[in-house]
C-alpha positions in Angstrom: 84.4 76.8 108.1 83.0 75.1 104.9 83.0 77.1 101.8 79.7 78.0 100.0 79.0 76.0 96.8 79.5 77.7 93.5 76.8 80.3 92.6 74.4 79.3 89.9 73.4 82.0 87.3 69.7 81.3 87.8 70.1 81.7 91.5 71.7 85.1 91.1 69.1 86.3 88.5 66.3 85.2 90.8 67.9 86.9 93.8 68.5 90.1 91.9 64.9 90.2 90.6 63.6 89.7 94.1 65.7 92.6 95.4 64.4 94.8 92.6 60.8 93.9 93.5 61.6 94.7 97.2 62.9 98.1 96.2 66.5 97.2 97.1 69.6 98.3 95.2 71.3 95.5 93.3 75.0 95.6 93.7 77.8 93.0 94.0 78.1 93.6 97.8 74.3 93.4 98.3 74.1 90.2 96.3 77.0 88.8 98.3 75.1 89.3 101.5 71.8 88.1 100.0 73.4 84.9 98.6 75.2 84.2 101.9 78.7 84.2 100.4 80.4 83.2 97.1 83.1 84.6 94.8 82.9 88.2 94.0 84.4 87.4 90.6 81.5 85.1 89.8 79.0 87.6 91.2 80.3 90.4 89.0 80.2 88.2 85.9 76.6 87.1 86.4 75.5 90.6 87.5 76.7 91.9 84.1 74.7 89.2 82.4 71.6 90.1 84.5 71.9 93.8 83.6 72.2 92.9 79.9 69.1 90.7 79.9 67.0 93.1 82.0 64.7 95.3 79.9 65.6 99.0 80.0 62.6 101.3 80.7 63.1 104.6 78.9 61.6 107.6 80.8 63.0 110.3 78.5 60.4 112.3 76.7 61.0 113.3 73.0 62.0 116.9 72.6 60.2 118.7 69.8 60.8 122.1 68.3 57.9 124.4 69.1 55.8 125.0 66.0 55.8 128.8 66.3 59.6 129.0 66.1 60.3 126.0 63.8 60.5 128.0 60.6 62.6 130.9 61.8 65.0 128.8 63.7 65.3 125.7 61.5 68.8 126.5 60.3 70.0 127.4 63.7 68.4 124.3 65.1 70.2 122.1 62.6 73.5 123.8 63.3 73.0 123.4 67.0 72.2 119.7 66.5 75.3 119.2 64.4 77.4 120.9 67.1 75.8 118.9 69.8 76.4 115.7 67.9 80.1 116.6 67.7 80.2 117.2 71.4 78.3 114.0 72.1 80.8 112.1 70.0 83.6 113.7 71.9 82.0 112.9 75.2 81.3 109.3 74.0 84.9 108.9 73.0 86.2 110.2 76.3 83.6 108.1 78.2 84.7 105.0 76.2 88.3 105.6 77.3 87.3 106.1 80.9 85.1 103.0 80.7 88.0 101.0 79.2 90.3 102.2 82.0 87.7 101.4 84.6 87.1 97.9 83.2 90.8 97.2 83.2 91.1 98.5 86.8 88.0 96.4 87.7 89.6 93.3 86.2 92.8 93.9 88.1 90.7 94.2 91.3 88.9 91.0 90.5 92.2 89.2 90.1 93.4 90.6 93.4 90.2 89.5 95.1 90.4 86.1 93.5 94.0 85.7 94.7 93.1 86.8 98.2 90.2 84.3 98.3 92.6 81.5 97.2 95.1 82.6 99.8 92.4 82.6 102.5 91.4 79.1 101.6 95.1 78.0 101.7 95.6 79.6 105.1 92.4 77.9 106.4 93.7 74.5 105.1 97.1 75.1 106.6 95.5 76.0 109.9 93.5 72.7 109.8 96.7 70.7 109.2 98.5 72.5 112.1 95.7 71.8 114.6 97.0 68.3 115.5 100.5 69.7 116.0 99.2 72.5 118.2 97.2 70.0 120.3 100.3 67.8 120.7 102.5 70.7 121.8 99.8 71.8 124.2 99.7 68.4 125.7 103.5 68.2 126.0 103.5 71.6 127.7 101.0 70.4 130.2 103.0 67.3 130.9 106.2 69.4 131.3 104.3 71.6 133.8 103.3 68.5 135.7 106.8 67.1 135.7 108.2 70.5 136.8 105.8 70.6 139.8 106.9 67.1 140.7 110.6 68.0 140.5 110.0 71.1 142.6 108.3 68.9 145.3 111.3 66.5 145.1 113.8 69.4 145.4 111.9 70.7 148.5 111.9 67.2 150.0 115.7 66.8 149.4 116.3 70.3 150.8 114.5 69.3 154.1 116.5 66.0 154.2 119.8 67.9 153.7 118.9 70.3 156.5 118.2 67.4 158.8 121.5 65.7 157.8 123.4 68.9 158.4 121.8 69.3 161.8 122.7 65.7 162.7 126.2 66.2 161.4 126.6 69.3 163.5 125.4 67.4 166.6 127.8 64.6 165.8 130.7 67.1 165.6 129.7 68.6 168.9 129.6 65.1 170.6 132.9 64.2 169.0 134.5 67.4 170.3 133.2 66.6 173.8 134.5 63.1 173.6 137.9 64.3 172.4 138.0 66.8 175.3 137.1 64.1 177.8 139.7 61.7 176.4 142.3 64.4 176.6 141.3 65.1 180.3 141.4 61.4 181.0 144.8 61.1 179.4 146.1 64.0 181.5 144.7 62.4 184.6 146.2 59.0 183.7 149.6 60.7 183.3 149.3 62.4 186.6 148.3 59.1 188.3 151.2 57.4 186.7 153.6 60.0 187.9 152.2 59.8 191.4 152.5 56.0 191.3 156.1 56.2 190.2 156.9 58.7 192.9 155.2 56.5 195.5 157.1 53.4 194.3 160.4 55.4 194.4 159.6 56.5 197.9 158.8 53.0 199.0 161.9 51.7 197.4 164.0 54.3 199.1 162.4 53.5 202.5 163.2 49.8 202.1 166.8 50.6 201.4 167.1 52.7 204.5 165.4 50.0 206.6 167.9 47.4 205.3 170.8 49.6 206.3 169.5 50.1 209.8 169.0 46.3 210.2 
C-alpha cells in the first residue's frame, strides 16, 4: 500500500481549526484519523506549534477582597498570599519536574513509534521483493503436483501390466508342466514299446532257431 505524503503544517493547522469549529477534541490520534494517515512524530510536532499559536481564552474571574473585611484582614490576607505563593512555587517546581519527565518519556515513545514505522516500511518493501519468489515457488509446487499425478497414473499402468505378465507367466508354467508330464508319459510308453519289441524279436529269433533244428 502506498504511503501518505508528508504532512504540511498548514494542512494540520487547518484541520485542527476545523475540528475545533465542529466541537471535536483535537488530539494526535484524532488528527491522524482526520488527515488519513501520516507520521505521529510529525503530527505531535505540528500540534504543539498549533497550540502555541492558538489564542488562549481566559475564563477566570478576578478575585477581590470584600470591602467590608479588607481593613481588618489585610495583614492576614497578605500572609495568606505569601504562603500561597510559596505553595504555588513548590507546585510549579514539582509540576516542572513531572512535565520534564513526561516530555522525556514522550520523546522516547516518539522514537519507538518512528522506529516501528520504519520497520513497517522495511517489512512492506521486503514483502514486495519476496512476491516473485513466492509466485515462482507456487508455480513449481503446482508443476510438481501435476508430475506426481502423472507418475501415479504411470505406476498404476505398470502395475496392471505386471499383473497381466504374472498371469501369463503362471499360465506358461502350467502349460510347461503339462508338456513335461506328457513328455514323461510318452517316454515311458516308448520305453515299454521298445521292451515289447525286443521281447517279440527275441521270441521270433528263438522260433526260427527251433524251426531250423527241426528241418
